[in-house]
DRENRO-888124 format. One record per residue (C-alpha): residue in one letter; residue number from 0; x, y, z. Coordinates in nm, 4 decimals. Example, Ala and Ser with C-alpha at 12.3 -4.5 7.8 and 13.67 -1.06 7.14 Angstrom:
BEGIN
 nukol badren     east    north       up
     a      0   1.2300  -0.4500   0.7800
     s      1   1.3670  -0.1060   0.7140
This chain:
BEGIN
 nukol badren     east    north       up
     m      0  15.7366  11.3578  34.0182
     d      1  15.8187  11.6232  33.7565
     w      2  16.1606  11.5311  33.6243
     r      3  16.1823  11.8227  33.4021
     s      4  16.1682  12.0683  33.6958
     l      5  16.4837  11.9115  33.8560
     p      6  16.8394  12.0047  33.7691
     p      7  17.0704  11.7725  33.5906
     l      8  17.2057  11.5158  33.8294
     n      9  17.5633  11.5605  33.7283
     s     10  17.5381  11.9309  33.8479
     l     11  17.3956  11.8222  34.1822
     r     12  17.6621  11.5774  34.2306
     a     13  17.9348  11.8524  34.1585
     f     14  17.7622  12.0830  34.3922
     v     15  17.7565  11.8432  34.6865
     a     16  18.1098  11.7493  34.6350
     v     17  18.2203  12.1123  34.6593
     a     18  17.9891  12.1714  34.9579
     e     19  18.1598  11.8735  35.1239
     t     20  18.5133  11.9585  35.0348
     k     21  18.4941  12.3279  35.0239
     s     22  18.7313  12.3032  34.7162
     l     23  18.6877  12.2872  34.3426
     s     24  18.9995  12.1036  34.3055
     a     25  18.9191  11.8420  34.5820
     a     26  18.5756  11.8004  34.4425
     g     27  18.7178  11.7308  34.1033
     r     28  18.9365  11.4547  34.2507
     e     29  18.6521  11.3003  34.4303
     l     30  18.4633  11.2820  34.1014
     n     31  18.7769  11.2086  33.8889
     v     32  18.7130  11.5221  33.6751
     t     33  18.8957  11.8500  33.6330
     h     34  18.8297  12.1368  33.8692
     a     35  18.7209  12.3348  33.5645
     a     36  18.4575  12.0736  33.4881
     v     37  18.3177  12.0964  33.8331
     s     38  18.3160  12.4769  33.8242
     q     39  18.1205  12.4556  33.4906
     q     40  17.8649  12.2185  33.6602
     v     41  17.8065  12.4326  33.9593
     r     42  17.7732  12.7550  33.7344
     g     43  17.5150  12.5473  33.5260
     l     44  17.3237  12.4612  33.8478
     e     45  17.3142  12.8391  33.9530
     t     46  17.1821  12.9349  33.6128
     f     47  16.9111  12.6691  33.6240
     l     48  16.8044  12.7836  33.9621
     g     49  16.8688  13.1553  33.9272
     l     50  17.0512  13.1553  34.2470
     q     51  17.4175  13.2054  34.3725
     l     52  17.5172  12.8871  34.5769
     i     53  17.8883  12.9496  34.6382
     l     54  18.1313  13.2152  34.7200
     r     55  18.4984  13.2439  34.6951
     e     56  18.6593  13.2547  35.0387
     g     57  19.0367  13.2843  35.0431
     r     58  19.1549  12.9759  34.8598
     g     59  18.8447  12.7863  34.9286
     i     60  18.4681  12.7882  34.8815
     a     61  18.1908  12.8884  35.1055
     l     62  17.8245  12.8255  35.0684
     t     63  17.5556  13.1192  35.0446
     p     64  17.2450  13.0651  35.2606
     e     65  17.0739  12.9291  34.9551
     g     66  17.3676  12.6849  34.8901
     e     67  17.3387  12.5758  35.2546
     q     68  16.9781  12.5109  35.2019
     l     69  17.0356  12.3071  34.8844
     f     70  17.3067  12.1170  35.0426
     d     71  17.1034  12.0091  35.3347
     g     72  16.8348  11.8719  35.1116
     v     73  17.0356  11.7267  34.8208
     g     74  17.3104  11.5950  35.0618
     s     75  17.0742  11.3928  35.2663
     g     76  16.9229  11.2756  34.9605
     f     77  17.2535  11.1394  34.8100
     e     78  17.3247  10.9753  35.1514
     t     79  16.9873  10.7839  35.1207
     i     80  17.0755  10.6902  34.7844
     q     81  17.4102  10.5548  34.8914
     e     82  17.2660  10.3497  35.1831
     t     83  17.0003  10.2084  34.9726
     v     84  17.2588  10.1096  34.7064
     d     85  17.5044   9.9699  34.9712
     e     86  17.2231   9.7495  35.1185
     l     87  17.1149   9.6164  34.7731
     l     88  17.4826   9.5288  34.6914
     r     89  17.5262   9.3531  35.0304
     q     90  17.2170   9.1439  34.9550
     d     91  17.3493   9.0701  34.6079
     v     92  17.6939   8.9706  34.7273
     a     93  17.5299   8.7439  35.0044
     r     94  17.2919   8.5741  34.7480
     p     95  17.4338   8.2246  34.6466
     l     96  17.6181   8.2046  34.3070
     n     97  17.3764   8.0037  34.0716
     i     98  17.5554   7.8124  33.7961
     t     99  17.3936   7.5959  33.5373
     m    100  17.5934   7.3415  33.3036
     t    101  17.5531   7.0118  33.1329
     p    102  17.5773   6.7064  33.3560
     s    103  17.8735   6.5871  33.1440
     f    104  18.0614   6.9129  33.1830
     a    105  17.9971   6.9003  33.5716
     i    106  18.1171   6.5576  33.6309
     s    107  18.4101   6.5549  33.3980
     w    108  18.5469   6.9018  33.4357
     l    109  18.3999   7.1264  33.7052
     v    110  18.3282   6.9011  33.9962
     p    111  18.6802   6.7699  34.0151
     r    112  18.8127   7.1176  34.0370
     i    113  18.5471   7.3233  34.2243
     n    114  18.6848   7.2498  34.5704
     d    115  18.9867   7.4759  34.4840
     f    116  18.7443   7.7631  34.4267
     r    117  18.5634   7.6876  34.7485
     q    118  18.8891   7.6872  34.9370
     k    119  18.9967   8.0136  34.7962
     n    120  18.6512   8.1855  34.8413
     p    121  18.4862   8.0211  35.1486
     d    122  18.2528   8.3190  35.1854
     i    123  18.0934   8.2470  34.8440
     e    124  17.7983   8.0196  34.8554
     l    125  17.7583   7.8013  34.5392
     m    126  17.4549   7.6498  34.3663
     l    127  17.5384   7.4150  34.0985
     n    128  17.2610   7.3000  33.8553
     p    129  17.3746   7.0192  33.6285
     t    130  17.1078   6.9931  33.3501
     a    131  17.0765   6.9313  32.9788
     e    132  16.7943   7.1798  32.9530
     p    133  16.8732   7.5440  32.8637
     v    134  16.8089   7.7514  33.1732
     e    135  16.6872   8.1014  33.1226
     l    136  16.9166   8.3674  33.2703
     k    137  16.7024   8.6124  33.4792
     p    138  16.8119   8.8820  33.7227
     g    139  16.8254   8.7234  34.0677
     g    140  16.8398   8.3879  33.9286
     v    141  17.0928   8.1910  33.7238
     d    142  17.4347   8.3885  33.7264
     l    143  17.6185   8.1919  33.4668
     a    144  17.5517   7.9108  33.2226
     i    145  17.8122   7.6933  33.0705
     r    146  17.6788   7.5933  32.7245
     f    147  17.8043   7.3946  32.4360
     g    148  17.7603   7.5579  32.0931
     n    149  17.8926   7.8258  31.8613
     g    150  17.8339   8.1033  32.1262
     k    151  17.5511   8.2710  31.9531
     w    152  17.2635   8.3178  32.2036
     p    153  17.0452   8.6137  32.1310
     g    154  17.0495   8.8649  32.4129
     l    155  17.3220   8.7084  32.6145
     e    156  17.7123   8.7508  32.6270
     s    157  17.9261   8.4553  32.5754
     e    158  18.3011   8.3776  32.6037
     l    159  18.4541   8.0673  32.4467
     f    160  18.5920   7.8812  32.7377
     l    161  18.6947   7.5303  32.6108
     s    162  18.7339   7.4598  32.2326
     t    163  18.6631   7.0956  32.1675
     s    164  18.5619   6.8546  31.8862
     f    165  18.2612   6.6110  31.9079
     a    166  18.3401   6.2417  31.8630
     v    167  18.1416   5.9365  31.8518
     v    168  18.3147   5.6750  32.0616
     g    169  18.2845   5.3261  32.2039
     a    170  18.4848   5.0921  32.4446
     k    171  18.7249   4.8515  32.2903
     c    172  18.5494   4.5853  32.4956
     l    173  18.2287   4.6508  32.3034
     i    174  18.3631   4.7386  31.9549
     g    175  18.5945   4.4272  31.9547
     d    176  18.7523   4.3392  31.6144
     k    177  18.4689   4.4970  31.4190
     v    178  18.5828   4.7243  31.1428
     i    179  18.4013   5.0647  31.1542
     e    180  18.4320   5.2408  30.8261
     k    181  18.1009   5.4157  30.7612
     p    182  17.8262   5.5439  30.9860
     e    183  17.5833   5.2553  30.8924
     d    184  17.8462   5.0232  31.0770
     i    185  17.7440   5.1612  31.4227
     l    186  17.3676   5.1126  31.3922
     e    187  17.3808   4.7668  31.5476
     f    188  17.5380   4.8856  31.8602
     p    189  17.3312   5.0050  32.1568
     w    190  17.3493   5.3720  32.2169
     l    191  17.3852   5.5804  32.5248
     q    192  17.2639   5.9445  32.5070
     e    193  17.2436   6.2158  32.7783
     y    194  16.8889   6.3322  32.8917
     g    195  16.7621   6.6282  32.6965
     t    196  17.0127   6.5811  32.4115
     n    197  17.0071   6.4091  32.0700
     e    198  17.3684   6.4372  31.9317
     l    199  17.3882   6.1024  31.7986
     a    200  17.0496   6.1095  31.6105
     i    201  17.1467   6.4419  31.4562
     w    202  17.4859   6.3133  31.3629
     i    203  17.3403   6.0039  31.1962
     e    204  17.0873   6.2257  31.0100
     e    205  17.3834   6.4784  30.8921
     q    206  17.5557   6.1630  30.7576
     g    207  17.2559   6.0813  30.5286
     v    208  17.1888   5.7623  30.7078
     v    209  16.8413   5.6163  30.7232
     p    210  16.7978   5.3438  31.0074
     k    211  16.5995   5.0421  30.8925
     g    212  16.4433   5.0136  31.2341
     k    213  16.4092   5.1844  31.5728
     l    214  16.7376   5.2641  31.7236
     n    215  16.8589   5.1089  32.0589
     i    216  16.8805   5.4256  32.2466
     t    217  16.9071   5.4470  32.6379
     h    218  16.8698   5.7965  32.7850
     l    219  17.0847   5.8698  33.0934
     p    220  17.2284   6.1424  33.3164
     g    221  17.5444   6.2649  33.1793
     y    222  17.7719   6.1082  33.4449
     m    223  17.5917   5.7613  33.3793
     v    224  17.6468   5.7989  33.0013
     l    225  18.0290   5.8362  33.0583
     e    226  18.0429   5.5451  33.2902
     g    227  17.8294   5.3195  33.0784
     l    228  18.0413   5.4154  32.7893
     r    229  18.3559   5.3145  32.9590
     r    230  18.1998   4.9771  33.0790
     g    231  18.1102   4.9054  32.7052
     e    232  17.7298   4.9258  32.7577
     g    233  17.6927   5.1385  32.4412
     i    234  17.8464   5.3966  32.2000
     s    235  17.7913   5.7731  32.2672
     a    236  17.8652   6.1093  32.1169
     t    237  18.0537   6.3371  32.3479
     a    238  18.3018   6.6230  32.3723
     k    239  18.6493   6.4704  32.3098
     i    240  18.7965   6.6802  32.5992
     f    241  18.6098   6.4666  32.8537
     i    242  18.7469   6.1368  32.7287
     e    243  19.1021   6.2189  32.6346
     s    244  19.2526   6.0107  32.9045
     d    245  19.0418   5.7133  32.8108
     i    246  19.1493   5.7390  32.4486
     a    247  19.5113   5.7629  32.5555
     t    248  19.5013   5.4462  32.7688
     g    249  19.3100   5.2572  32.4920
     n    250  18.9952   5.2155  32.6871
     l    251  18.7791   5.3956  32.4398
     e    252  18.8176   5.4253  32.0711
     i    253  18.7051   5.7091  31.8399
     l    254  18.4747   5.5795  31.5714
     f    255  18.4058   5.9188  31.3998
     e    256  18.5189   6.2613  31.4904
     e    257  18.3801   6.6099  31.3831
     g    258  18.6460   6.8731  31.3297
     v    259  18.6796   7.1686  31.5797
     f    260  18.4892   7.4545  31.4026
     p    261  18.6025   7.8075  31.5029
     g    262  18.4121   7.9340  31.7923
     t    263  18.2575   7.5964  31.8791
     g    264  18.3004   7.4515  32.2264
     y    265  18.1850   7.5224  32.5697
     h    266  18.1077   7.8977  32.6440
     l    267  18.0652   8.0961  32.9501
     v    268  17.7246   8.2622  32.9050
     t    269  17.5990   8.5669  33.1231
     r    270  17.3445   8.8432  33.1008
     p    271  17.4568   9.1852  32.9364
     g    272  17.5845   9.4237  33.2078
     v    273  17.8109   9.4333  33.5003
     n    274  17.8857   9.1051  33.6687
     r    275  17.8204   9.1047  34.0580
     p    276  18.1563   9.0452  34.2534
     p    277  18.1083   8.6749  34.3415
     l    278  18.0561   8.6073  33.9677
     k    279  18.3624   8.7998  33.8647
     k    280  18.5731   8.5859  34.0983
     l    281  18.4257   8.2578  33.9689
     i    282  18.4858   8.3602  33.6039
     s    283  18.8506   8.4711  33.6901
     w    284  18.9075   8.1316  33.8663
     l    285  18.7575   7.9444  33.5635
     r    286  18.9962   8.1299  33.3137
     q    287  19.3030   8.0452  33.5642
     m    288  19.1800   7.6710  33.5732
     k    289  19.1687   7.6747  33.1907
     t    290  19.5301   7.8205  33.1506
     e    291  19.6559   7.5552  33.4009
     c    292  19.4855   7.2728  33.2009
     v    293  19.6277   7.3938  32.8835
     g    294  19.9756   7.4217  33.0252
     s    295  19.9710   7.0821  33.1864
């Protein structure tokens, strides 16, 4: 197709709107522009084609024979475009909403609340993918990733959702009366770590601690880490927000805690561009849940 031989799309849209409404003012309202802007677009189209397309007829507009011919062709073309776009949007709305998040976030925050979203949006099919591995956000694939970090992921848009500190914790039944004063004091305990993560090892390294031997680490799914932690099967590093109730009851003890750094926490991560309607509803619901959690 020789695109350079075609008139500007905006001028064709303005002309079709005038042909349908037989009024510059009505066409302007349809396109959300002034009638003067519509008139300018139509005059530009006439100049491009070297043809007169419309005539003044009383208070309205009439089409010339050339205008009728152009309207028949372009109008049907726009109708085909509209039908195609509508079909694509219907397919997109019907596609399940695919969300990925860490297992810890899924079991500790999302799963206990997601039934509220399902009840309010029974027409939206959900696909929840709890995984510690970062999943690429591709068109037609994952719609939303809930990730822990500083929000800086190249090529993606992120919104800080839950700001939280990271804590090294252990059950009172495991720690007992042992005094924990420095990082070296926790090396003797067994460690529990979520699949695909290495927070404890990184934290120990950042403290400048060099273990004398191989660390006793068991790698588990996120929900099993939290349950094992509560049963005293080992210490672990986790987001403090997930264990605040255990800390409050005295079941878990904070051994070391990192401060909350600005912008660090769980983020809602999406591809750039306009979110499809089901995703907009989910993000709106997540924000509402966050507000209720903060207020409670």
